[in-house]
All heavy atoms as TSV, in Angstrom:
chain	resi	resn	atom	element	x	y	z
A	1	MET	N	N	7.819	18.167	1.940
A	1	MET	CA	C	7.119	18.322	0.684
A	1	MET	C	C	6.313	17.045	0.421
A	1	MET	O	O	6.888	16.005	0.133
A	1	MET	CB	C	8.132	18.581	-0.420
A	1	MET	CG	C	7.671	18.149	-1.792
A	1	MET	SD	S	8.947	18.212	-3.051
A	1	MET	CE	C	9.462	16.522	-3.056
A	2	PRO	N	N	5.015	17.102	0.537
A	2	PRO	CA	C	4.199	15.944	0.200
A	2	PRO	C	C	4.227	15.691	-1.308
A	2	PRO	O	O	4.149	16.622	-2.115
A	2	PRO	CB	C	2.795	16.335	0.646
A	2	PRO	CG	C	2.983	17.463	1.607
A	2	PRO	CD	C	4.223	18.164	1.165
A	3	LEU	N	N	4.351	14.424	-1.655
A	3	LEU	CA	C	4.312	14.007	-3.053
A	3	LEU	C	C	3.203	12.981	-3.188
A	3	LEU	O	O	3.251	11.918	-2.571
A	3	LEU	CB	C	5.651	13.410	-3.472
A	3	LEU	CG	C	5.743	12.821	-4.876
A	3	LEU	CD1	C	5.429	13.865	-5.935
A	3	LEU	CD2	C	7.113	12.217	-5.102
A	4	VAL	N	N	2.197	13.296	-3.984
A	4	VAL	CA	C	1.016	12.455	-4.142
A	4	VAL	C	C	1.005	11.880	-5.551
A	4	VAL	O	O	1.145	12.622	-6.527
A	4	VAL	CB	C	-0.272	13.280	-3.907
A	4	VAL	CG1	C	-1.505	12.421	-4.076
A	4	VAL	CG2	C	-0.244	13.953	-2.546
A	5	HIS	N	N	0.837	10.574	-5.644
A	5	HIS	CA	C	0.693	9.906	-6.939
A	5	HIS	C	C	-0.752	9.455	-7.080
A	5	HIS	O	O	-1.276	8.787	-6.184
A	5	HIS	CB	C	1.606	8.679	-7.036
A	5	HIS	CG	C	3.047	9.023	-7.162
A	5	HIS	ND1	N	3.694	9.050	-8.378
A	5	HIS	CD2	C	3.971	9.366	-6.240
A	5	HIS	CE1	C	4.954	9.388	-8.183
A	5	HIS	NE2	N	5.145	9.588	-6.891
A	6	ILE	N	N	-1.367	9.801	-8.199
A	6	ILE	CA	C	-2.750	9.398	-8.463
A	6	ILE	C	C	-2.775	8.673	-9.800
A	6	ILE	O	O	-2.378	9.231	-10.824
A	6	ILE	CB	C	-3.693	10.616	-8.504
A	6	ILE	CG1	C	-3.637	11.374	-7.171
A	6	ILE	CG2	C	-5.119	10.171	-8.829
A	6	ILE	CD1	C	-4.422	12.669	-7.164
A	7	ASP	N	N	-3.217	7.416	-9.772
A	7	ASP	CA	C	-3.351	6.619	-10.989
A	7	ASP	C	C	-4.816	6.618	-11.411
A	7	ASP	O	O	-5.697	6.317	-10.593
A	7	ASP	CB	C	-2.893	5.180	-10.761
A	7	ASP	CG	C	-1.405	5.100	-10.455
A	7	ASP	OD1	O	-0.640	5.804	-11.135
A	7	ASP	OD2	O	-1.023	4.333	-9.562
A	8	LEU	N	N	-5.060	6.957	-12.671
A	8	LEU	CA	C	-6.418	7.048	-13.204
A	8	LEU	C	C	-6.498	6.360	-14.557
A	8	LEU	O	O	-5.520	6.345	-15.313
A	8	LEU	CB	C	-6.813	8.519	-13.421
A	8	LEU	CG	C	-6.814	9.449	-12.227
A	8	LEU	CD1	C	-6.787	10.888	-12.700
A	8	LEU	CD2	C	-8.040	9.195	-11.395
A	9	ILE	N	N	-7.658	5.853	-14.856
A	9	ILE	CA	C	-7.900	5.394	-16.228
A	9	ILE	C	C	-8.206	6.638	-17.051
A	9	ILE	O	O	-8.941	7.526	-16.614
A	9	ILE	CB	C	-9.046	4.382	-16.269
A	9	ILE	CG1	C	-8.601	3.113	-15.552
A	9	ILE	CG2	C	-9.449	4.080	-17.714
A	9	ILE	CD1	C	-9.641	2.042	-15.464
A	10	GLU	N	N	-7.637	6.713	-18.236
A	10	GLU	CA	C	-7.799	7.891	-19.081
A	10	GLU	C	C	-9.269	8.161	-19.385
A	10	GLU	O	O	-10.114	7.280	-19.279
A	10	GLU	CB	C	-7.027	7.710	-20.386
A	10	GLU	CG	C	-7.555	6.586	-21.250
A	10	GLU	CD	C	-6.699	6.314	-22.464
A	10	GLU	OE1	O	-5.678	6.991	-22.656
A	10	GLU	OE2	O	-7.067	5.405	-23.215
A	11	GLY	N	N	-9.547	9.413	-19.742
A	11	GLY	CA	C	-10.892	9.761	-20.163
A	11	GLY	C	C	-11.458	10.993	-19.485
A	11	GLY	O	O	-12.546	11.435	-19.833
A	12	ARG	N	N	-10.744	11.553	-18.535
A	12	ARG	CA	C	-11.235	12.751	-17.872
A	12	ARG	C	C	-10.782	13.993	-18.631
A	12	ARG	O	O	-9.732	14.006	-19.239
A	12	ARG	CB	C	-10.748	12.779	-16.433
A	12	ARG	CG	C	-11.492	11.749	-15.589
A	12	ARG	CD	C	-10.752	11.427	-14.315
A	12	ARG	NE	N	-11.440	10.386	-13.576
A	12	ARG	CZ	C	-11.293	9.082	-13.814
A	12	ARG	NH1	N	-10.487	8.658	-14.751
A	12	ARG	NH2	N	-11.958	8.198	-13.091
A	13	THR	N	N	-11.578	15.030	-18.538
A	13	THR	CA	C	-11.250	16.281	-19.216
A	13	THR	C	C	-10.174	17.028	-18.439
A	13	THR	O	O	-9.930	16.750	-17.254
A	13	THR	CB	C	-12.485	17.188	-19.333
A	13	THR	OG1	O	-12.880	17.597	-18.005
A	13	THR	CG2	C	-13.634	16.477	-20.041
A	14	ASP	N	N	-9.560	17.995	-19.095
A	14	ASP	CA	C	-8.574	18.837	-18.415
A	14	ASP	C	C	-9.219	19.554	-17.235
A	14	ASP	O	O	-8.592	19.707	-16.184
A	14	ASP	CB	C	-7.971	19.853	-19.385
A	14	ASP	CG	C	-6.979	19.238	-20.346
A	14	ASP	OD1	O	-6.518	18.100	-20.108
A	14	ASP	OD2	O	-6.649	19.905	-21.346
A	15	GLU	N	N	-10.459	19.985	-17.384
A	15	GLU	CA	C	-11.151	20.664	-16.296
A	15	GLU	C	C	-11.337	19.741	-15.094
A	15	GLU	O	O	-11.169	20.162	-13.942
A	15	GLU	CB	C	-12.501	21.214	-16.761
A	15	GLU	CG	C	-12.387	22.447	-17.624
A	15	GLU	CD	C	-11.666	23.598	-16.930
A	15	GLU	OE1	O	-12.004	23.908	-15.762
A	15	GLU	OE2	O	-10.750	24.178	-17.534
A	16	GLN	N	N	-11.683	18.477	-15.341
A	16	GLN	CA	C	-11.834	17.514	-14.249
A	16	GLN	C	C	-10.499	17.285	-13.546
A	16	GLN	O	O	-10.448	17.228	-12.311
A	16	GLN	CB	C	-12.386	16.187	-14.772
A	16	GLN	CG	C	-13.836	16.262	-15.189
A	16	GLN	CD	C	-14.289	14.984	-15.871
A	16	GLN	OE1	O	-13.603	14.458	-16.738
A	16	GLN	NE2	N	-15.460	14.502	-15.477
A	17	LEU	N	N	-9.436	17.152	-14.306
A	17	LEU	CA	C	-8.114	16.935	-13.705
A	17	LEU	C	C	-7.667	18.152	-12.908
A	17	LEU	O	O	-7.101	18.019	-11.820
A	17	LEU	CB	C	-7.096	16.579	-14.780
A	17	LEU	CG	C	-7.344	15.252	-15.509
A	17	LEU	CD1	C	-6.363	15.087	-16.660
A	17	LEU	CD2	C	-7.286	14.070	-14.557
A	18	LYS	N	N	-7.931	19.344	-13.418
A	18	LYS	CA	C	-7.584	20.565	-12.693
A	18	LYS	C	C	-8.352	20.648	-11.380
A	18	LYS	O	O	-7.798	21.035	-10.346
A	18	LYS	CB	C	-7.869	21.798	-13.549
A	18	LYS	CG	C	-6.884	21.980	-14.692
A	18	LYS	CD	C	-7.272	23.163	-15.560
A	18	LYS	CE	C	-6.356	23.263	-16.769
A	18	LYS	NZ	N	-6.746	24.377	-17.665
A	19	GLY	N	N	-9.631	20.279	-11.407
A	19	GLY	CA	C	-10.432	20.267	-10.185
A	19	GLY	C	C	-9.909	19.258	-9.188
A	19	GLY	O	O	-9.865	19.517	-7.978
A	20	LEU	N	N	-9.505	18.100	-9.684
A	20	LEU	CA	C	-8.961	17.057	-8.825
A	20	LEU	C	C	-7.700	17.531	-8.114
A	20	LEU	O	O	-7.588	17.417	-6.887
A	20	LEU	CB	C	-8.662	15.797	-9.656
A	20	LEU	CG	C	-7.996	14.643	-8.924
A	20	LEU	CD1	C	-8.904	14.088	-7.840
A	20	LEU	CD2	C	-7.607	13.557	-9.914
A	21	VAL	N	N	-6.751	18.083	-8.865
A	21	VAL	CA	C	-5.503	18.512	-8.227
A	21	VAL	C	C	-5.734	19.702	-7.294
A	21	VAL	O	O	-5.074	19.806	-6.252
A	21	VAL	CB	C	-4.367	18.799	-9.246
A	21	VAL	CG1	C	-4.001	17.550	-9.999
A	21	VAL	CG2	C	-4.708	19.912	-10.187
A	22	LYS	N	N	-6.682	20.548	-7.617
A	22	LYS	CA	C	-7.006	21.671	-6.715
A	22	LYS	C	C	-7.538	21.147	-5.388
A	22	LYS	O	O	-7.094	21.566	-4.315
A	22	LYS	CB	C	-8.032	22.585	-7.377
A	22	LYS	CG	C	-8.441	23.761	-6.528
A	22	LYS	CD	C	-9.468	24.623	-7.230
A	22	LYS	CE	C	-9.931	25.748	-6.311
A	22	LYS	NZ	N	-11.022	26.519	-6.924
A	23	ASP	N	N	-8.489	20.214	-5.449
A	23	ASP	CA	C	-9.093	19.670	-4.231
A	23	ASP	C	C	-8.105	18.839	-3.415
A	23	ASP	O	O	-8.070	18.935	-2.182
A	23	ASP	CB	C	-10.320	18.825	-4.573
A	23	ASP	CG	C	-11.482	19.651	-5.121
A	23	ASP	OD1	O	-11.442	20.896	-5.020
A	23	ASP	OD2	O	-12.426	19.049	-5.656
A	24	VAL	N	N	-7.297	18.028	-4.087
A	24	VAL	CA	C	-6.307	17.213	-3.377
A	24	VAL	C	C	-5.258	18.109	-2.720
A	24	VAL	O	O	-4.870	17.896	-1.572
A	24	VAL	CB	C	-5.658	16.169	-4.319
A	24	VAL	CG1	C	-4.467	15.492	-3.660
A	24	VAL	CG2	C	-6.691	15.139	-4.751
A	25	THR	N	N	-4.824	19.127	-3.441
A	25	THR	CA	C	-3.854	20.073	-2.881
A	25	THR	C	C	-4.404	20.733	-1.630
A	25	THR	O	O	-3.716	20.823	-0.609
A	25	THR	CB	C	-3.466	21.149	-3.922
A	25	THR	OG1	O	-2.846	20.515	-5.032
A	25	THR	CG2	C	-2.519	22.188	-3.324
A	26	ALA	N	N	-5.644	21.177	-1.680
A	26	ALA	CA	C	-6.262	21.828	-0.519
A	26	ALA	C	C	-6.347	20.865	0.669
A	26	ALA	O	O	-6.053	21.248	1.803
A	26	ALA	CB	C	-7.650	22.352	-0.886
A	27	ALA	N	N	-6.730	19.615	0.411
A	27	ALA	CA	C	-6.856	18.635	1.491
A	27	ALA	C	C	-5.496	18.311	2.124
A	27	ALA	O	O	-5.373	18.247	3.356
A	27	ALA	CB	C	-7.515	17.362	0.975
A	28	ILE	N	N	-4.488	18.113	1.291
A	28	ILE	CA	C	-3.149	17.807	1.809
A	28	ILE	C	C	-2.599	19.010	2.579
A	28	ILE	O	O	-2.054	18.863	3.672
A	28	ILE	CB	C	-2.185	17.413	0.667
A	28	ILE	CG1	C	-2.645	16.121	-0.023
A	28	ILE	CG2	C	-0.749	17.302	1.174
A	28	ILE	CD1	C	-2.551	14.885	0.827
A	29	SER	N	N	-2.761	20.185	2.025
A	29	SER	CA	C	-2.269	21.394	2.673
A	29	SER	C	C	-2.905	21.568	4.047
A	29	SER	O	O	-2.218	21.815	5.045
A	29	SER	CB	C	-2.566	22.608	1.793
A	29	SER	OG	O	-2.145	23.793	2.410
A	30	LYS	N	N	-4.209	21.401	4.117
A	30	LYS	CA	C	-4.931	21.560	5.380
A	30	LYS	C	C	-4.537	20.494	6.402
A	30	LYS	O	O	-4.232	20.808	7.551
A	30	LYS	CB	C	-6.433	21.488	5.124
A	30	LYS	CG	C	-7.272	21.523	6.372
A	30	LYS	CD	C	-8.739	21.333	6.053
A	30	LYS	CE	C	-9.546	21.192	7.350
A	30	LYS	NZ	N	-10.936	20.866	7.070
A	31	ASN	N	N	-4.566	19.250	5.998
A	31	ASN	CA	C	-4.389	18.145	6.944
A	31	ASN	C	C	-2.933	17.816	7.268
A	31	ASN	O	O	-2.659	17.225	8.315
A	31	ASN	CB	C	-5.121	16.905	6.438
A	31	ASN	CG	C	-6.617	17.125	6.464
A	31	ASN	OD1	O	-7.207	17.202	7.530
A	31	ASN	ND2	N	-7.231	17.260	5.304
A	32	ALA	N	N	-2.019	18.185	6.380
A	32	ALA	CA	C	-0.598	17.961	6.647
A	32	ALA	C	C	0.084	19.250	7.114
A	32	ALA	O	O	1.281	19.249	7.390
A	32	ALA	CB	C	0.104	17.419	5.405
A	33	ASN	N	N	-0.706	20.325	7.157
A	33	ASN	CA	C	-0.211	21.622	7.626
A	33	ASN	C	C	1.029	22.077	6.851
A	33	ASN	O	O	2.060	22.412	7.438
A	33	ASN	CB	C	0.078	21.574	9.131
A	33	ASN	CG	C	0.212	22.963	9.730
A	33	ASN	OD1	O	-0.380	23.913	9.228
A	33	ASN	ND2	N	0.989	23.079	10.786
A	34	VAL	N	N	0.901	22.049	5.527
A	34	VAL	CA	C	1.976	22.534	4.659
A	34	VAL	C	C	1.390	23.541	3.670
A	34	VAL	O	O	0.210	23.469	3.324
A	34	VAL	CB	C	2.664	21.389	3.879
A	34	VAL	CG1	C	3.357	20.428	4.826
A	34	VAL	CG2	C	1.697	20.655	2.995
A	35	PRO	N	N	2.200	24.474	3.205
A	35	PRO	CA	C	1.711	25.422	2.203
A	35	PRO	C	C	1.336	24.701	0.902
A	35	PRO	O	O	1.999	23.727	0.508
A	35	PRO	CB	C	2.892	26.363	1.965
A	35	PRO	CG	C	3.843	26.127	3.085
A	35	PRO	CD	C	3.594	24.748	3.583
A	36	ALA	N	N	0.289	25.178	0.258
A	36	ALA	CA	C	-0.175	24.554	-0.983
A	36	ALA	C	C	0.918	24.503	-2.043
A	36	ALA	O	O	0.987	23.542	-2.815
A	36	ALA	CB	C	-1.405	25.299	-1.519
A	37	ASP	N	N	1.787	25.500	-2.068
A	37	ASP	CA	C	2.826	25.511	-3.103
A	37	ASP	C	C	3.931	24.481	-2.853
A	37	ASP	O	O	4.830	24.333	-3.667
A	37	ASP	CB	C	3.406	26.910	-3.289
A	37	ASP	CG	C	4.124	27.454	-2.069
A	37	ASP	OD1	O	4.070	26.807	-0.986
A	37	ASP	OD2	O	4.732	28.524	-2.181
A	38	ARG	N	N	3.839	23.747	-1.751
A	38	ARG	CA	C	4.802	22.676	-1.474
A	38	ARG	C	C	4.238	21.295	-1.786
A	38	ARG	O	O	4.932	20.294	-1.659
A	38	ARG	CB	C	5.240	22.726	-0.006
A	38	ARG	CG	C	5.897	24.033	0.410
A	38	ARG	CD	C	7.217	24.276	-0.261
A	38	ARG	NE	N	8.155	23.240	0.158
A	38	ARG	CZ	C	9.226	22.879	-0.534
A	38	ARG	NH1	N	9.485	23.458	-1.677
A	38	ARG	NH2	N	10.011	21.936	-0.093
A	39	VAL	N	N	2.967	21.236	-2.183
A	39	VAL	CA	C	2.310	19.957	-2.498
A	39	VAL	C	C	2.571	19.618	-3.962
A	39	VAL	O	O	2.248	20.409	-4.852
A	39	VAL	CB	C	0.794	20.027	-2.220
A	39	VAL	CG1	C	0.119	18.722	-2.614
A	39	VAL	CG2	C	0.522	20.356	-0.759
A	40	HIS	N	N	3.125	18.451	-4.199
A	40	HIS	CA	C	3.397	17.989	-5.558
A	40	HIS	C	C	2.463	16.828	-5.867
A	40	HIS	O	O	2.282	15.932	-5.042
A	40	HIS	CB	C	4.844	17.510	-5.686
A	40	HIS	CG	C	5.837	18.604	-5.475
A	40	HIS	ND1	N	6.708	18.993	-6.460
A	40	HIS	CD2	C	6.096	19.389	-4.398
A	40	HIS	CE1	C	7.466	19.977	-6.000
A	40	HIS	NE2	N	7.107	20.230	-4.750
A	41	ILE	N	N	1.881	16.845	-7.062
A	41	ILE	CA	C	0.955	15.789	-7.472
A	41	ILE	C	C	1.376	15.268	-8.842
A	41	ILE	O	O	1.615	16.049	-9.762
A	41	ILE	CB	C	-0.491	16.298	-7.525
A	41	ILE	CG1	C	-0.931	16.770	-6.139
A	41	ILE	CG2	C	-1.433	15.213	-8.043
A	41	ILE	CD1	C	-2.303	17.411	-6.098
A	42	VAL	N	N	1.452	13.948	-8.956
A	42	VAL	CA	C	1.754	13.295	-10.224
A	42	VAL	C	C	0.505	12.529	-10.657
A	42	VAL	O	O	0.007	11.684	-9.916
A	42	VAL	CB	C	2.945	12.316	-10.084
A	42	VAL	CG1	C	3.193	11.596	-11.400
A	42	VAL	CG2	C	4.185	13.038	-9.606
A	43	LEU	N	N	-0.008	12.844	-11.825
A	43	LEU	CA	C	-1.153	12.127	-12.383
A	43	LEU	C	C	-0.659	11.132	-13.422
A	43	LEU	O	O	0.040	11.520	-14.361
A	43	LEU	CB	C	-2.133	13.096	-13.050
A	43	LEU	CG	C	-2.771	14.151	-12.161
A	43	LEU	CD1	C	-3.634	15.089	-12.995
A	43	LEU	CD2	C	-3.576	13.514	-11.050
A	44	ASN	N	N	-1.002	9.883	-13.234
A	44	ASN	CA	C	-0.663	8.839	-14.203
A	44	ASN	C	C	-1.957	8.348	-14.830
A	44	ASN	O	O	-2.795	7.765	-14.140
A	44	ASN	CB	C	0.054	7.665	-13.519
A	44	ASN	CG	C	1.407	8.060	-12.983
A	44	ASN	OD1	O	2.214	8.620	-13.696
A	44	ASN	ND2	N	1.649	7.775	-11.724
A	45	GLU	N	N	-2.110	8.589	-16.109
A	45	GLU	CA	C	-3.311	8.129	-16.802
A	45	GLU	C	C	-2.976	6.867	-17.593
A	45	GLU	O	O	-2.029	6.839	-18.364
A	45	GLU	CB	C	-3.829	9.211	-17.747
A	45	GLU	CG	C	-4.399	10.411	-17.008
A	45	GLU	CD	C	-5.086	11.359	-17.952
A	45	GLU	OE1	O	-4.366	12.136	-18.610
A	45	GLU	OE2	O	-6.317	11.298	-18.045
A	46	MET	N	N	-3.781	5.839	-17.355
A	46	MET	CA	C	-3.586	4.553	-18.023
A	46	MET	C	C	-4.686	4.345	-19.052
A	46	MET	O	O	-5.827	4.744	-18.835
A	46	MET	CB	C	-3.669	3.414	-16.996
A	46	MET	CG	C	-2.645	3.498	-15.899
A	46	MET	SD	S	-3.010	2.314	-14.593
A	46	MET	CE	C	-4.358	3.131	-13.768
A	47	SER	N	N	-4.345	3.681	-20.138
A	47	SER	CA	C	-5.379	3.312	-21.088
A	47	SER	C	C	-6.135	2.103	-20.542
A	47	SER	O	O	-5.616	1.334	-19.729
A	47	SER	CB	C	-4.781	2.998	-22.461
A	47	SER	OG	O	-3.931	1.886	-22.381
A	48	LYS	N	N	-7.383	1.941	-20.955
A	48	LYS	CA	C	-8.229	0.864	-20.452
A	48	LYS	C	C	-7.680	-0.520	-20.770
A	48	LYS	O	O	-7.988	-1.484	-20.089
A	48	LYS	CB	C	-9.640	0.995	-21.013
A	48	LYS	CG	C	-10.377	2.186	-20.475
A	48	LYS	CD	C	-11.768	2.290	-21.073
A	48	LYS	CE	C	-12.475	3.508	-20.521
A	48	LYS	NZ	N	-13.823	3.645	-21.077
A	49	ASP	N	N	-6.850	-0.610	-21.804
A	49	ASP	CA	C	-6.294	-1.916	-22.154
A	49	ASP	C	C	-4.975	-2.207	-21.430
A	49	ASP	O	O	-4.280	-3.161	-21.738
A	49	ASP	CB	C	-6.125	-2.051	-23.664
A	49	ASP	CG	C	-5.167	-1.026	-24.253
A	49	ASP	OD1	O	-4.741	-0.105	-23.532
A	49	ASP	OD2	O	-4.852	-1.154	-25.443
A	50	ARG	N	N	-4.661	-1.383	-20.433
A	50	ARG	CA	C	-3.460	-1.592	-19.623
A	50	ARG	C	C	-3.783	-1.722	-18.143
A	50	ARG	O	O	-2.923	-1.573	-17.288
A	50	ARG	CB	C	-2.473	-0.429	-19.821
A	50	ARG	CG	C	-1.934	-0.304	-21.235
A	50	ARG	CD	C	-1.036	-1.492	-21.560
A	50	ARG	NE	N	-0.461	-1.374	-22.873
A	50	ARG	CZ	C	-0.869	-2.074	-23.937
A	50	ARG	NH1	N	-1.881	-2.912	-23.850
A	50	ARG	NH2	N	-0.278	-1.921	-25.096
A	51	TYR	N	N	-5.060	-2.023	-17.834
A	51	TYR	CA	C	-5.492	-2.119	-16.447
A	51	TYR	C	C	-6.557	-3.198	-16.335
A	51	TYR	O	O	-7.433	-3.304	-17.192
A	51	TYR	CB	C	-6.063	-0.769	-15.999
A	51	TYR	CG	C	-6.405	-0.715	-14.537
A	51	TYR	CD1	C	-5.420	-0.615	-13.574
A	51	TYR	CD2	C	-7.727	-0.770	-14.120
A	51	TYR	CE1	C	-5.733	-0.566	-12.229
A	51	TYR	CE2	C	-8.047	-0.723	-12.774
A	51	TYR	CZ	C	-7.045	-0.614	-11.835
A	51	TYR	OH	O	-7.364	-0.573	-10.509
A	52	SER	N	N	-6.455	-3.993	-15.280
A	52	SER	CA	C	-7.444	-5.056	-15.097
A	52	SER	C	C	-7.984	-5.061	-13.678
A	52	SER	O	O	-7.327	-4.608	-12.740
A	52	SER	CB	C	-6.840	-6.425	-15.423
A	52	SER	OG	O	-5.907	-6.793	-14.427
A	53	VAL	N	N	-9.188	-5.583	-13.534
A	53	VAL	CA	C	-9.839	-5.763	-12.241
A	53	VAL	C	C	-10.442	-7.160	-12.243
A	53	VAL	O	O	-11.169	-7.531	-13.176
A	53	VAL	CB	C	-10.956	-4.719	-12.017
A	53	VAL	CG1	C	-11.688	-4.988	-10.704
A	53	VAL	CG2	C	-10.396	-3.309	-12.032
A	54	GLY	N	N	-10.109	-7.936	-11.231
A	54	GLY	CA	C	-10.675	-9.278	-11.123
A	54	GLY	C	C	-10.313	-10.193	-12.280
A	54	GLY	O	O	-11.085	-11.064	-12.665
A	55	GLY	N	N	-9.126	-9.988	-12.856
A	55	GLY	CA	C	-8.680	-10.839	-13.955
A	55	GLY	C	C	-9.233	-10.481	-15.318
A	55	GLY	O	O	-8.995	-11.176	-16.292
A	56	LYS	N	N	-9.964	-9.368	-15.392
A	56	LYS	CA	C	-10.542	-8.919	-16.666
A	56	LYS	C	C	-10.048	-7.533	-17.002
A	56	LYS	O	O	-10.005	-6.660	-16.125
A	56	LYS	CB	C	-12.062	-8.934	-16.607
A	56	LYS	CG	C	-12.638	-10.318	-16.399
A	56	LYS	CD	C	-14.138	-10.289	-16.368
A	56	LYS	CE	C	-14.671	-11.697	-16.100
A	56	LYS	NZ	N	-16.123	-11.720	-16.022
A	57	MET	N	N	-9.694	-7.328	-18.248
A	57	MET	CA	C	-9.247	-6.015	-18.686
A	57	MET	C	C	-10.414	-5.039	-18.612
A	57	MET	O	O	-11.552	-5.386	-18.960
A	57	MET	CB	C	-8.705	-6.066	-20.108
A	57	MET	CG	C	-7.498	-7.008	-20.290
A	57	MET	SD	S	-6.115	-6.652	-19.185
A	57	MET	CE	C	-5.530	-5.112	-19.833
A	58	VAL	N	N	-10.135	-3.848	-18.154
A	58	VAL	CA	C	-11.170	-2.826	-18.059
A	58	VAL	C	C	-11.738	-2.516	-19.441
A	58	VAL	O	O	-12.929	-2.234	-19.588
A	58	VAL	CB	C	-10.635	-1.548	-17.364
A	58	VAL	CG1	C	-11.620	-0.417	-17.427
A	58	VAL	CG2	C	-10.258	-1.864	-15.919
A	59	SER	N	N	-10.910	-2.627	-20.465
A	59	SER	CA	C	-11.373	-2.345	-21.830
A	59	SER	C	C	-12.409	-3.366	-22.306
A	59	SER	O	O	-13.146	-3.101	-23.248
A	59	SER	CB	C	-10.186	-2.341	-22.804
A	59	SER	OG	O	-9.507	-3.593	-22.773
A	60	ASP	N	N	-12.489	-4.532	-21.651
A	60	ASP	CA	C	-13.462	-5.547	-22.040
A	60	ASP	C	C	-14.814	-5.374	-21.371
A	60	ASP	O	O	-15.739	-6.119	-21.645
A	60	ASP	CB	C	-12.923	-6.942	-21.715
A	60	ASP	CG	C	-11.714	-7.309	-22.556
A	60	ASP	OD1	O	-11.535	-6.692	-23.627
A	60	ASP	OD2	O	-10.952	-8.189	-22.125
A	61	LYS	N	N	-14.927	-4.424	-20.487
A	61	LYS	CA	C	-16.193	-4.221	-19.763
A	61	LYS	C	C	-17.152	-3.371	-20.550
A	61	LYS	O	O	-16.816	-2.570	-21.332
A	61	LYS	CB	C	-15.939	-3.588	-18.400
A	61	LYS	CG	C	-15.240	-4.554	-17.473
A	61	LYS	CD	C	-15.088	-3.945	-16.110
A	61	LYS	CE	C	-14.453	-4.966	-15.173
A	61	LYS	NZ	N	-14.379	-4.529	-13.829
């Protein structure tokens, strides 16, 4: 059973997230040769003030 963790900064619509998990599921199923119903995906959405790049908070950009 593949388990995929995806960390994202918040702000995407439900439709975008549904498209993401559909596409990731299809890719994992195809390339790992497992049924789609065995692919598990965890989406972690972070607020911009809880993530930094290069020493700067994303919320400050």
